[in-house]
C-alpha positions as CSV (number, residue, x, y, z in Angstrom):
1,M,54.1,137.0,153.6
2,N,55.2,138.1,157.3
3,R,58.5,137.2,156.5
4,Q,61.5,139.8,155.5
5,P,64.7,139.5,154.2
6,S,67.3,138.7,156.9
7,P,69.4,141.7,157.7
8,V,72.9,141.5,155.8
9,P,75.2,144.3,157.5
10,R,77.3,145.6,154.7
11,R,80.3,143.4,155.5
12,R,82.7,144.7,152.7
13,V,82.5,147.3,150.0
14,L,81.0,145.2,147.0
15,L,83.1,145.7,144.0
16,A,82.4,145.2,140.5
17,G,85.1,143.0,138.1
18,A,87.2,140.3,138.9
19,G,90.3,142.4,138.8
20,A,89.3,144.5,141.6
21,A,91.8,143.1,144.4
22,A,95.0,143.7,141.8
23,A,97.6,144.4,144.4
24,L,99.5,146.9,142.0
25,A,101.4,149.4,144.3
26,G,101.7,153.2,143.4
27,P,100.5,156.5,144.4
28,S,97.1,157.7,144.4
29,L,95.5,159.6,141.7
30,G,96.5,163.4,141.7
31,A,94.5,166.4,141.0
32,S,95.8,166.6,137.1
33,A,94.4,163.1,136.4
34,A,91.1,163.8,137.9
35,R,90.9,166.9,136.0
36,A,91.8,164.4,132.6
37,A,89.0,162.2,134.0
38,G,86.6,164.8,133.6
39,R,86.4,165.5,137.7
40,H,87.9,168.4,139.6
41,R,88.0,166.6,142.7
42,P,88.1,162.8,143.1
43,R,85.6,161.7,145.2
44,A,85.6,158.7,148.2
45,A,86.1,155.6,145.8
46,D,82.7,153.8,147.3
47,S,80.7,156.7,146.2
48,L,80.9,155.5,142.6
49,Q,79.7,152.1,143.6
50,P,76.3,151.4,141.8
51,Y,73.7,149.3,143.5
52,A,70.3,148.1,142.6
53,S,67.3,150.8,142.9
54,Y,64.9,150.7,145.8
55,W,62.4,153.3,146.6
56,F,59.5,154.0,149.2
57,P,56.4,154.9,147.2
58,D,56.3,158.7,148.1
59,S,56.5,160.0,151.8
60,L,59.7,159.0,153.6
61,P,60.3,157.8,157.2
62,S,61.3,159.6,159.9
63,G,64.6,159.9,161.2
64,T,67.9,159.2,159.5
65,P,68.8,156.4,157.4
66,G,71.3,153.8,158.2
67,D,74.8,153.6,156.9
68,G,75.0,152.9,153.1
69,I,71.2,153.5,152.7
70,T,69.9,156.3,150.6
71,W,65.9,156.9,151.1
72,R,64.0,157.7,147.6
73,S,60.8,158.3,146.5
74,L,59.5,156.4,143.7
75,A,57.2,159.2,142.8
76,A,60.2,161.5,142.2
77,W,61.8,159.2,140.2
78,Q,62.8,160.0,136.5
79,P,65.0,158.3,134.4
80,G,67.1,161.4,133.3
81,T,68.2,162.1,136.6
82,D,69.1,158.3,137.7
83,R,73.1,158.4,137.8
84,D,72.9,154.6,137.9
85,L,70.7,153.6,135.5
86,A,73.3,152.7,132.8
87,F,74.4,150.2,135.6
88,N,71.2,148.8,136.5
89,R,69.4,148.2,132.8
90,A,69.2,144.8,131.8
91,T,69.8,144.5,128.0
92,V,69.4,140.8,127.1
93,P,66.1,139.9,125.8
94,L,63.7,137.3,127.3
95,A,64.3,134.1,125.0
96,P,61.6,131.9,123.8
97,R,61.5,128.4,125.3
98,F,60.2,124.9,124.4
99,T,59.8,121.8,126.4
100,P,61.5,119.0,125.2
101,V,60.7,115.4,125.9
102,P,60.8,115.2,129.7
103,A,63.8,113.6,131.5
104,N,61.9,111.1,133.6
105,T,58.2,109.6,133.7
106,T,56.9,111.6,136.4
107,A,57.8,115.0,135.3
108,R,54.8,116.7,133.7
109,A,54.4,119.4,130.8
110,G,51.8,121.9,130.8
111,Q,51.2,121.6,134.8
112,A,52.4,122.9,137.7
113,R,55.1,125.3,137.1
114,I,57.5,126.8,139.7
115,S,58.1,130.6,141.2
116,A,60.9,131.3,143.3
117,L,61.3,134.0,145.5
118,A,65.2,134.8,146.4
119,A,66.9,137.6,148.5
120,F,70.3,138.2,147.0
121,D,71.4,140.6,149.8
122,H,69.4,143.3,152.1
123,T,67.5,145.8,150.1
124,A,70.1,148.5,150.0
125,G,73.1,146.3,149.4
126,N,72.6,144.6,146.0
127,P,75.3,145.6,143.8
128,S,74.6,146.7,140.2
129,Q,77.2,144.3,138.4
130,G,78.3,141.5,140.6
131,S,81.2,141.7,143.3
132,A,84.6,141.0,144.1
133,S,83.5,137.6,145.5
134,A,82.6,134.2,144.6
135,D,80.4,133.6,147.6
136,T,77.3,134.7,146.1
137,Y,73.9,132.9,145.5
138,A,74.1,132.2,141.5
139,P,71.3,130.0,140.4
140,T,71.6,127.8,137.4
141,H,68.4,125.5,137.3
142,W,66.6,128.0,135.2
143,A,64.8,125.2,133.2
144,L,62.6,124.4,136.0
145,L,61.6,128.0,136.8
146,D,58.7,130.0,135.5
147,E,59.4,133.4,137.3
148,L,61.9,134.9,139.7
149,V,60.8,137.1,142.1
150,F,63.9,139.9,143.4
151,W,62.8,139.4,146.8
152,G,63.3,142.4,149.3
153,G,62.0,145.7,150.8
154,S,62.4,146.9,154.5
155,A,60.7,149.9,156.5
156,G,64.1,151.0,157.0
157,E,65.6,151.0,153.4
158,G,62.6,151.2,150.9
159,L,59.6,149.2,149.9
160,I,60.0,148.7,146.3
161,L,63.2,146.7,144.9
162,A,64.3,146.4,141.4
163,P,66.2,143.9,140.1
164,N,70.0,144.4,139.2
165,A,70.6,143.9,135.3
166,P,72.9,140.9,135.7
167,L,70.3,138.6,137.3
168,V,67.6,139.5,134.8
169,D,70.2,139.1,131.9
170,A,71.0,135.4,133.0
171,A,67.4,134.9,133.9
172,H,66.5,136.0,130.4
173,R,68.8,134.4,128.4
174,N,67.3,131.2,129.7
175,G,63.9,132.1,128.9
176,V,62.8,133.1,132.5
177,P,60.8,136.4,133.7
178,V,62.4,138.1,136.5
179,L,59.7,140.5,138.8
180,G,60.7,143.4,141.4
181,T,59.2,143.4,144.9
182,V,56.5,145.9,146.1
183,F,56.6,145.0,149.8
184,L,54.4,147.0,152.2
185,P,55.5,145.2,155.5
186,P,53.2,144.0,158.6
187,V,53.1,146.5,161.3
188,A,55.3,144.4,163.6
189,Y,58.1,145.0,160.9
190,G,57.8,148.8,160.8
191,G,54.8,149.1,158.1
192,Q,52.6,152.1,157.9
193,L,49.5,152.3,156.3
194,R,50.3,155.8,154.8
195,W,52.8,153.9,152.6
196,T,50.0,151.8,151.2
197,R,47.7,154.9,150.8
198,D,50.7,156.5,148.7
199,L,51.1,153.7,146.7
200,V,47.6,153.8,145.6
201,R,46.7,157.7,145.4
202,K,44.7,158.8,142.5
203,D,45.6,162.1,140.6
204,A,42.9,164.6,139.6
205,A,42.2,162.6,136.6
206,G,41.5,159.6,138.6
207,R,44.4,157.6,137.4
208,F,47.1,155.8,139.3
209,P,50.5,158.0,139.2
210,L,52.6,155.2,140.7
211,A,51.2,152.4,138.7
212,A,52.4,154.2,135.4
213,K,55.8,154.7,137.6
214,L,56.3,150.9,138.1
215,V,55.6,150.4,134.6
216,Q,57.9,152.8,133.5
217,V,60.7,151.7,135.7
218,A,60.1,147.8,134.6
219,T,60.3,148.9,131.0
220,V,63.3,151.3,131.2
221,Y,65.2,148.8,133.3
222,G,64.3,145.8,131.1
223,F,62.6,143.4,133.5
224,D,59.4,141.9,133.4
225,G,57.0,143.1,136.2
226,W,55.9,143.0,139.7
227,F,55.3,141.0,143.0
228,V,53.0,142.9,144.9
229,N,52.9,142.2,148.7
230,A,50.4,144.3,151.0
231,E,50.6,143.0,154.5
232,T,50.3,146.4,156.4
233,G,47.2,145.7,158.6
234,G,44.6,148.7,159.6
235,G,43.0,149.3,156.1
236,D,39.3,149.1,155.4
237,A,37.3,148.2,152.5
238,A,37.5,151.6,150.4
239,L,41.4,151.2,150.7
240,A,41.2,147.4,149.3
241,A,39.0,148.7,146.5
242,D,41.3,151.5,145.6
243,M,44.3,148.4,145.8
244,Q,42.2,146.4,143.2
245,A,41.9,148.9,141.0
246,F,45.7,150.2,141.0
247,L,46.4,146.4,140.2
248,R,44.2,146.4,137.3
249,A,45.6,149.7,136.1
250,L,49.1,148.3,136.7
251,R,48.5,145.1,135.0
252,T,46.6,146.8,132.0
253,A,49.7,149.5,131.6
254,G,52.1,146.7,131.7
255,A,50.5,144.3,129.4
256,G,51.6,146.1,126.4
257,H,55.2,146.2,127.2
258,G,55.1,142.2,128.0
259,L,54.8,143.0,132.1
260,R,53.0,140.7,134.3
261,V,51.8,140.9,137.9
262,T,51.8,138.3,140.8
263,W,49.7,139.2,143.8
264,Y,50.5,137.6,147.2
265,D,47.7,136.5,149.4
266,A,47.5,139.1,152.3
267,M,45.6,142.1,152.1
268,N,41.7,140.9,151.6
269,R,38.5,142.5,149.9
270,T,38.3,144.2,153.5
271,G,41.1,146.0,154.0
272,Q,42.7,143.8,156.6
273,V,45.4,141.1,156.3
274,G,44.3,137.8,156.4
275,W,46.7,135.3,154.8
276,Q,44.1,133.0,153.3
277,G,46.1,130.1,152.1
278,A,43.6,129.6,149.2
279,L,41.7,131.4,146.4
280,D,38.7,132.4,147.9
281,D,35.7,134.9,147.8
282,L,37.9,137.1,150.2
283,N,41.1,137.7,147.9
284,R,39.4,136.8,144.7
285,P,39.1,140.3,143.6
286,F,42.7,140.9,143.4
287,F,42.9,137.9,141.0
288,Q,40.0,138.2,138.7
289,D,36.8,139.8,139.0
290,A,33.7,140.5,136.6
291,S,35.8,142.5,134.4
292,G,38.3,139.6,133.6
293,P,41.6,139.3,135.5
294,V,43.1,141.7,138.1
295,A,46.7,139.8,138.3
296,D,48.4,137.3,136.5
297,S,49.0,134.8,139.1
298,L,48.4,134.6,142.8
299,F,51.0,133.4,145.6
300,V,49.0,131.7,147.8
301,D,50.3,132.1,151.4
302,F,51.8,129.4,153.3
303,R,48.9,128.4,155.6
304,W,47.2,126.0,152.8
305,S,46.1,122.5,153.0
306,A,45.0,119.8,150.8
307,R,41.6,120.7,150.8
308,S,42.3,124.5,150.4
309,L,44.5,123.7,147.2
310,A,41.9,121.5,145.5
311,D,39.3,124.2,146.1
312,S,41.5,126.9,145.1
313,G,42.4,125.2,141.6
314,R,38.7,124.5,140.8
315,L,37.6,128.2,141.7
316,A,40.3,129.3,139.4
317,E,38.9,127.0,136.6
318,Q,35.7,128.3,137.3
319,L,36.6,131.9,136.8
320,G,38.0,130.8,133.3
321,R,41.6,130.7,134.6
322,S,44.3,128.1,134.9
323,R,44.8,126.6,138.1
324,Y,48.5,126.3,137.4
325,E,48.2,130.5,137.7
326,L,48.4,129.7,141.2
327,W,51.6,129.3,143.4
328,A,51.3,127.4,146.6
329,G,53.8,129.0,148.8
330,V,56.9,126.3,150.0
331,D,58.9,128.1,152.8
332,V,62.6,126.7,152.5
333,E,64.5,129.5,154.2
334,S,65.1,127.5,156.9
335,A,65.3,123.9,156.6
336,G,65.7,123.6,152.5
337,W,65.1,120.1,151.6
338,D,64.1,119.0,155.2
339,T,61.2,121.4,155.2
340,A,58.2,119.6,155.8
341,T,55.8,119.7,152.9
342,D,52.6,117.9,151.9
343,W,53.8,117.4,148.4
344,D,50.8,114.9,147.5
345,A,48.7,118.2,148.0
346,I,50.5,119.9,145.1
347,L,52.0,116.7,143.4
348,P,49.7,113.6,143.8
349,E,50.8,110.6,142.0
350,G,48.6,108.9,139.0
351,R,46.8,112.4,138.8
352,D,47.0,115.8,137.5
353,Q,49.2,118.1,139.5
354,V,46.9,120.3,141.3
355,V,48.2,123.8,141.3
356,S,51.8,125.1,140.5
357,F,54.2,125.9,143.7
358,G,56.6,128.8,144.8
359,F,59.9,128.4,146.7
360,Y,60.3,131.3,149.4
361,R,63.9,131.8,150.0
362,P,65.7,129.1,148.0
363,E,69.0,130.9,148.4
364,W,69.1,128.5,151.5
365,T,71.4,126.4,149.4
366,L,74.1,128.8,149.9
367,Q,73.2,130.2,153.2
368,H,72.7,127.0,155.3
369,L,76.3,126.2,154.4
370,P,79.1,127.0,157.0
371,A,81.7,129.8,156.8
372,G,84.5,129.3,154.5
373,R,82.2,127.5,152.1
374,T,83.3,126.9,148.4
375,P,81.5,127.5,144.8
376,G,81.7,123.8,144.3
377,Q,79.7,123.1,147.8
378,F,77.2,125.7,146.9
379,H,76.6,123.8,143.5
380,A,76.4,120.5,144.8
381,A,73.9,121.6,147.5
382,D,71.9,123.3,145.1
383,D,71.7,120.5,142.4
384,R,70.7,118.4,145.1
385,F,67.8,120.9,145.9
386,W,66.7,121.2,142.5
387,A,67.3,117.7,140.9
388,G,68.1,115.5,143.9
389,G,71.7,114.7,143.0
390,G,73.4,111.7,141.2
391,A,71.1,110.5,138.6
392,A,67.8,111.6,140.0
393,P,66.5,113.5,137.0
394,A,66.4,110.6,135.0
395,A,64.6,108.7,137.9
396,P,60.7,109.0,138.9
397,G,59.9,110.8,142.0
398,G,58.6,109.0,145.0
399,A,56.1,109.8,147.8
400,G,57.3,111.2,151.2
401,G,60.6,112.9,151.7
402,W,61.7,115.9,149.7
403,R,60.4,116.0,145.8
404,A,63.2,117.3,144.0
405,P,61.6,119.8,141.1
406,A,63.1,118.2,138.5
407,T,61.3,114.8,139.2
408,A,58.0,116.4,139.2
409,V,58.4,119.5,136.5
410,A,59.4,119.3,132.9
411,D,62.5,121.1,131.9
412,R,62.6,123.7,129.3
413,S,65.5,125.0,126.9
414,T,66.1,128.1,124.7
415,L,68.4,126.2,122.2
416,T,66.7,126.9,119.0
417,A,68.9,129.0,117.1
418,L,72.8,128.9,115.7
419,P,75.4,129.7,116.8
420,F,75.0,128.4,120.4
421,A,78.1,128.1,122.6
422,S,78.6,127.6,126.5
423,S,81.7,127.5,128.3
424,F,80.1,126.0,131.2
425,N,80.6,129.5,133.0
426,T,78.3,129.6,136.3
427,G,78.4,133.4,136.9
428,H,81.0,133.2,139.5
429,G,84.6,131.9,140.1
430,L,87.9,132.0,142.3
431,R,89.8,133.7,139.2
432,W,89.2,134.5,135.6
433,Y,90.3,132.4,132.6
434,E,90.5,133.0,129.0
435,A,92.0,130.3,126.7
436,G,92.4,128.1,129.8
437,K,94.8,131.0,130.9
438,V,94.3,132.9,134.3
439,T,93.7,136.5,133.5
440,S,92.6,137.8,137.1
441,E,93.7,135.8,140.3
442,A,90.7,137.9,141.9
443,P,87.5,136.0,143.0
444,W,84.3,137.3,141.1
445,S,80.9,137.1,140.4
446,H,78.5,138.6,137.5
447,L,75.3,136.4,136.7
448,G,75.1,138.1,133.6
449,L,78.3,136.4,132.2
450,Q,76.8,133.2,132.9
451,D,76.2,130.7,129.9
452,R,73.3,128.4,129.3
453,L,74.0,125.4,131.0
454,P,72.9,121.7,131.2
455,P,69.5,121.8,132.6
456,R,69.7,118.0,133.7
457,R,71.9,117.4,136.9
458,W,73.0,114.8,135.9
459,V,71.8,112.3,133.5
460,V,74.4,109.6,132.6
461,H,73.7,106.4,130.7
462,T,75.9,103.4,131.0
463,E,76.0,99.6,131.7
464,G,78.9,100.3,134.3
465,Q,79.6,102.5,137.3
466,L,78.1,106.1,137.1
467,P,80.8,108.6,137.2
468,V,80.8,111.9,139.4
469,V,79.7,115.1,137.6
470,S,80.1,118.5,139.1
471,W,80.9,122.1,138.3
472,D,84.7,122.5,139.3
473,F,86.2,125.7,140.0
474,D,90.0,124.8,139.9
475,D,90.6,125.0,136.3
476,A,88.3,126.2,133.6
477,W,88.9,127.2,129.6
478,R,86.7,130.4,129.8
479,G,85.1,132.4,132.9
480,G,85.2,130.6,136.4
481,S,84.4,126.9,136.1
482,S,84.5,123.5,134.0
483,L,82.5,120.6,133.9
484,L,84.6,117.9,135.8
485,V,83.6,113.9,134.9
486,R,85.2,111.9,137.5
487,G,85.1,107.9,137.9
488,A,86.6,104.9,137.0
489,L,84.8,103.9,133.7
490,D,84.5,100.3,133.2
491,A,81.9,100.5,130.3
492,P,81.1,103.4,127.8
493,A,79.2,106.5,129.7
494,T,76.8,109.0,127.9
495,L,76.4,112.4,129.4
496,E,73.5,114.1,128.4
497,L,74.3,117.6,128.4
498,F,71.6,119.8,126.1
499,P,68.2,119.1,124.9
500,A,67.8,121.3,121.8
501,R,66.2,122.4,118.4
502,L,69.1,123.7,116.6
503,P,68.8,123.9,113.1
504,A,72.0,121.9,111.1
505,G,73.0,121.9,107.5
506,A,75.9,120.8,105.4
507,A,78.3,123.7,107.0
508,T,77.6,122.9,110.7
509,V,80.2,121.9,113.2
510,L,80.5,121.3,116.7
511,D,83.6,122.4,118.6
512,L,84.9,120.5,121.6
513,T,87.1,121.9,124.2
514,H,88.1,119.4,126.6
515,R,91.6,117.9,128.7
516,L,92.5,115.5,131.1
517,D,93.7,116.2,134.7
518,P,97.3,114.8,135.3
519,D,95.8,112.1,137.4
520,S,93.6,110.4,134.8
521,G,93.9,107.8,132.8
522,P,93.6,108.3,128.7
523,V,89.7,108.5,127.6
524,T,88.4,108.3,123.9
525,V,85.7,111.2,123.6
526,E,82.6,111.4,121.2
527,V,80.1,113.8,120.6
528,A,76.4,112.4,121.1
529,V,74.2,113.8,118.6
530,A,70.6,113.1,118.2
531,T,68.6,114.4,115.3
532,R,65.3,112.9,116.8
533,P,63.9,113.6,120.0
534,A,63.9,111.0,122.8
535,P,61.0,108.3,122.1
536,A,59.4,108.8,125.6
537,P,59.9,110.7,128.9
538,G,62.6,108.9,130.6
539,R,64.4,107.1,127.6
540,P,67.5,108.2,126.0
541,A,67.4,110.2,122.8
542,P,68.6,108.4,120.0
543,Y,72.1,109.5,119.9
544,V,74.8,109.2,116.9
545,H,78.3,108.9,118.1
546,L,80.8,110.8,116.0
547,P,84.8,110.5,117.0
548,A,86.3,113.7,118.9
549,G,89.7,112.1,119.6
550,T,91.5,110.3,122.3
551,L,93.1,112.2,125.2
552,Q,96.2,111.3,127.2
553,P,96.7,113.2,130.4
554,G,99.3,116.1,130.6
555,G,97.9,117.2,127.2
556,G,96.6,120.7,128.2
557,W,93.2,122.0,126.5
558,R,92.6,120.9,123.0
559,T,89.7,121.8,120.6
560,D,88.3,119.3,118.6
561,T,85.9,120.1,115.7
562,V,83.5,117.4,114.7
563,R,81.5,118.2,111.2
564,L,77.7,117.3,111.3
565,G,77.2,117.7,107.6
566,P,77.4,113.8,107.4
567,L,74.3,113.7,109.4
568,G,72.4,115.5,106.9
569,S,70.2,118.7,107.2
570,G,67.7,119.1,109.8
571,T,67.2,119.5,113.6
572,L,69.4,118.5,116.6
573,H,67.4,117.3,119.3
574,A,70.2,116.4,121.8
575,L,73.6,117.0,122.8
576,G,76.0,114.9,124.6
577,V,79.2,113.2,125.0
578,R,80.2,109.4,125.0
579,L,83.4,108.7,127.1
580,T,85.1,105.3,126.9
581,G,88.2,104.6,129.6
582,R,90.8,101.9,129.4
583,G,90.1,99.0,131.7
584,G,88.4,100.8,134.4
585,T,91.3,103.4,135.0
586,A,90.6,106.3,137.0
587,L,89.1,109.3,134.8
588,A,89.1,113.2,135.2
589,W,87.9,114.6,132.4
590,R,87.0,118.3,132.2
591,L,84.7,120.0,129.5
592,G,85.7,123.6,129.2
593,A,83.4,124.7,125.9
594,L,81.0,123.6,123.7
595,A,80.1,125.2,120.4
596,V,77.5,124.5,117.5
597,H,78.1,126.6,114.2
598,D,78.3,127.5,110.9
599,G,81.4,129.2,111.0
600,P,83.3,131.7,113.2
601,V,82.2,135.3,113.2
602,S,83.9,138.4,114.6
603,P,82.2,141.1,116.4
604,A,82.7,144.6,115.8
605,A,84.3,147.1,118.2
606,P,82.5,149.2,120.7
607,G,83.0,152.9,120.1
608,G,83.1,155.9,122.2
609,L,84.5,154.6,125.4
610,R,85.2,157.3,128.0
611,I,85.7,157.7,131.5
612,T,82.8,159.4,133.2
613,D,83.9,159.8,136.7
614,T,86.8,158.7,139.1
615,A,87.1,158.3,142.7
616,A,90.1,157.8,144.8
617,A,90.9,156.3,148.2
618,D,93.7,154.3,150.0
619,G,96.1,154.9,147.3
620,A,93.4,153.5,144.7
621,V,91.5,154.7,141.9
622,S,87.8,153.5,141.0
623,V,86.1,154.9,137.5
624,R,83.3,154.8,136.1
625,L,83.4,153.6,132.2
626,T,80.8,154.2,129.2
627,W,80.9,153.2,125.6
628,R,78.6,153.0,122.5
629,R,76.5,149.6,121.8
630,A,78.8,147.6,118.8
631,D,77.0,146.7,115.8
632,G,75.5,143.5,115.4
633,P,74.9,140.8,117.9
634,V,77.0,141.1,120.9
635,R,76.6,138.5,123.8
636,H,78.5,140.8,126.3
637,Y,81.5,143.1,127.0
638,E,84.8,142.4,128.5
639,V,87.2,145.1,130.0
640,H,90.6,144.6,130.4
641,R,93.8,146.6,131.7
642,R,96.8,146.3,129.3
643,L,100.1,146.3,131.9
644,P,103.6,147.9,130.9
645,D,104.8,144.4,130.3
646,G,101.9,143.9,127.6
647,S,99.9,141.4,129.3
648,R,96.0,141.8,129.8
649,R,94.3,141.6,133.3
650,F,90.6,141.2,133.4
651,L,88.6,143.8,135.2
652,G,85.2,143.1,134.6
653,G,82.5,142.6,131.9
654,T,78.8,143.3,131.5
655,C,76.1,142.8,129.0
656,G,75.2,146.4,129.2
657,T,77.4,149.7,127.9
658,A,78.8,150.9,131.5
659,L,80.9,149.4,133.8
660,Y,82.2,150.4,137.5
661,V,85.8,149.3,138.1
662,P,87.1,149.7,141.3
663,G,90.6,149.3,142.9
664,L,93.1,150.6,139.9
665,R,96.5,150.9,141.6
666,R,99.6,152.4,139.2
667,A,101.7,149.8,137.8
668,G,105.4,150.7,138.2
669,A,105.9,154.2,136.7
670,E,103.2,154.2,133.9
671,P,102.1,157.4,132.8
672,A,98.3,156.0,132.8
673,A,96.6,152.8,133.1
674,A,95.8,151.7,129.6
675,I,92.0,150.4,129.5
676,E,90.0,148.1,126.8
677,V,86.6,147.3,126.0
678,R,85.9,144.7,123.5
679,A,82.6,143.1,122.3
680,V,82.5,139.3,122.9
681,H,80.1,137.1,120.2
682,E,77.9,134.3,121.4
683,L,81.0,132.1,120.0
684,F,83.2,133.8,122.5
685,T,85.2,135.6,119.7
686,A,86.4,138.9,120.6
687,S,86.2,142.4,119.0
688,E,89.1,145.0,118.4
689,P,89.6,147.0,121.7
690,A,88.0,150.2,122.2
691,R,90.8,152.0,124.1
692,V,91.3,154.8,127.1
693,Q,93.5,156.0,129.0
694,L,93.4,156.9,132.9
695,P,96.4,159.2,133.6
696,W,98.0,158.9,136.8
């Protein structure tokens, strides 16, 4: 690919949990407390911070690693000695998806799909469980993605990078597979051919031990396969043959676990690096040979042309493969939506789409913004990149300029079973809210806590002025964000939220939690529910509107429950809201949560909560916690601190059963810090707490 992740210095200690910055004055942890927590001598606080795992295939570089970097050999990795495994293991299963009727007339189902290669930090700097910052790349357009590659790898840190658990959990909740990266860099970027030889080395029985190790890593960590990018020059045909056999072994061993392999168009059958910009005779053996598939898909280098893509699609079909298993690379790292791209070569008007396409570094939507950027500014840019902004998802795509993916690719949905709930939490925020109250003032990010979010940004049906719809971080019902609708409504406006295939019966209800900002006029709210799909692409679903109350400014958050039983038993195909203002007065309406269910559920409490390690620095204590999974369905776990005045402070959350909590300080003269862990259900109901004490 001849492109490396931008080096990002470790600018800060990356902390997990929104309560990390709590300013509770007091002395540091003493020796007696350390012994009570199972350690005779507390270590430096940062030594407990877990990071996403990275390795060299086997042999390590000469010299000494840089600050914060640990050189590791994949060949030596064993799950039983991986001290960070509990923090890096994803637990959310890959959800099944369906394709609803497309939002516009140009979005195609069953044709081009999208891969994205995104770097979330430098290779050694990806925290396992989020950070104490809202300034993070938080993808939300999962409905348009077919796979996400956790991009990284460098000669100075490690070449093999496993994705962190929060990203995998968020992607899986939306039905998107996540791949780790195997990056054998060009010699100009420090690549050494011995690392390629290490990777494809055979044992005495002719097997590939590191292919088996890569499968083991993916299955133990819970992600979906590998993106393999061999760009180190100097090889020969024998090395290329070994690489092809290695790929086949990797794919064969992983297939039984549902893993996939994507090969990057670099090394060719001669062993040299040749970036074909096509599927052709030189790189075909890494995609398909006479014995069948070698890789599940091929990422075509950026050197493609309209002719090379057309030829590539035809060759794929001649091999008995889908042309949409080819990703045409689109490098957006530098220019984002201003990237010059021959879209007609991929997405010609009036004809079938030619191949799929892959974005390299779409986190540009965050990184191009200036210092001091806010989460709201990032999401506005990200929505513009993927959906075009405004009402673009409901409008046809056009020739020339940026082709927002939502205008070309049909979105997909995982809403197929009850209960379903969303608090419109994007996975990061400036503070943490519960039931509309702030329980931590600290900024935070943790993608595993992200909800399933409306996929179409934004489709509004009205005869009057279009309101502005956006993610807002100044107030929320739960998590860090809410959905804000602003405008002067001079006609009723229906906002599409979720395409669905949810079963509904006599007991099914829809709960809507919403409020008005103080500067808003009154609004009448109706739930928009469709029991049949949209009649055609670009057409609204046949909504039935059910009253959900009239809101007055100054009333605070409220939850209105709408019974869906009168609609009869069947399937809910779309969910939305209709807002009616008063004579065009200004509207500022927030949607904090939406849930569809057949009755409330209380989850069981986790058990076995204990502190497994502690560390002290600068008067603060960091801890590692672990517990047993609660019985029954659990969405995630939340960790709080019970303060001496009886209030609770949010410390963090995770979908797994271990959490690193930094920065705890003594509150007054309390004898111990009281820590509580609760299981949280899909409806956001919480269990009774499990408790543990951290003596001071």
